[in-house]
C-alpha positions in Angstrom: 127.1 128.3 62.0 130.8 129.1 61.8 133.1 127.7 64.9 133.9 131.1 66.2 130.2 132.5 66.3 129.3 129.9 68.5 132.6 131.0 71.1 131.1 133.8 71.2 127.5 132.8 71.9 128.9 131.0 74.2 130.6 134.3 76.0 128.9 136.3 76.3 126.5 133.8 78.1 130.0 133.1 80.4 130.0 136.6 81.2 126.7 136.7 82.0 127.1 134.3 84.3 129.9 135.9 86.1 129.1 139.6 86.1 126.1 138.2 88.4 128.9 137.3 90.7 130.3 140.6 90.0 127.7 141.9 91.3 126.9 140.3 93.9 130.2 140.3 95.6 129.9 143.8 94.6 126.5 144.5 96.7 127.7 142.8 99.6 128.8 144.3 103.5 132.5 144.3 103.5 133.6 142.7 106.4 137.1 144.4 107.8 139.6 141.7 109.4 142.0 142.7 111.6 144.7 140.1 110.0 143.4 141.7 105.8 142.1 144.6 106.3 140.6 145.4 103.1 141.8 141.9 100.9 137.6 142.3 100.2 137.6 145.1 98.2 140.9 145.1 96.4 138.5 141.1 95.5 136.1 143.1 94.4 137.5 145.4 92.3 139.8 141.9 90.8 136.8 140.5 89.6 135.1 143.6 88.3 138.5 144.3 86.1 138.4 140.1 85.4 134.6 141.1 84.6 135.7 144.0 82.0 138.9 142.0 80.9 136.0 139.4 79.3 133.2 141.5 77.8 136.9 143.9 76.0 138.9 140.4 74.7 135.0 139.5 73.5 133.8 142.7 71.6 137.9 142.4 69.8 137.6 141.5 65.8 140.3 138.4 66.1 138.8 135.2 66.2 141.7 134.4 69.3 141.2 137.2 71.4 137.7 135.1 71.4 138.8 131.9 72.3 140.9 133.1 75.6 138.1 135.4 76.2 136.5 131.6 76.1 139.3 129.8 78.3 138.9 132.5 80.9 135.4 132.6 81.2 135.5 129.2 81.8 138.6 128.7 83.9 137.1 132.1 86.4 133.8 130.2 86.4 135.7 127.5 87.9 137.3 128.3 90.3 134.1 130.2 91.4 133.0 126.9 92.0 135.3 125.6 93.9 134.7 128.0 96.5 132.2 127.8 96.3 129.5 125.4 99.7 128.8 123.3 96.9 
């Protein structure tokens, strides 16, 4: 098996995990704050756009795009992990 096929498989796993978090966030009830109204919606839309970008990069035929998708997927999941309550 080539290294790109392995990276592509790992990318789909990362996309599934990130997609779970995006869907979970989209299903949460919005709680508007007085200081920054609308920020929660912007964050949700940004997460959805990142998810679509990762899927698009992983479906591309160029191998360097799959590597970029892998790096971005790992970075996004590390950001989510750093903000989680662990």
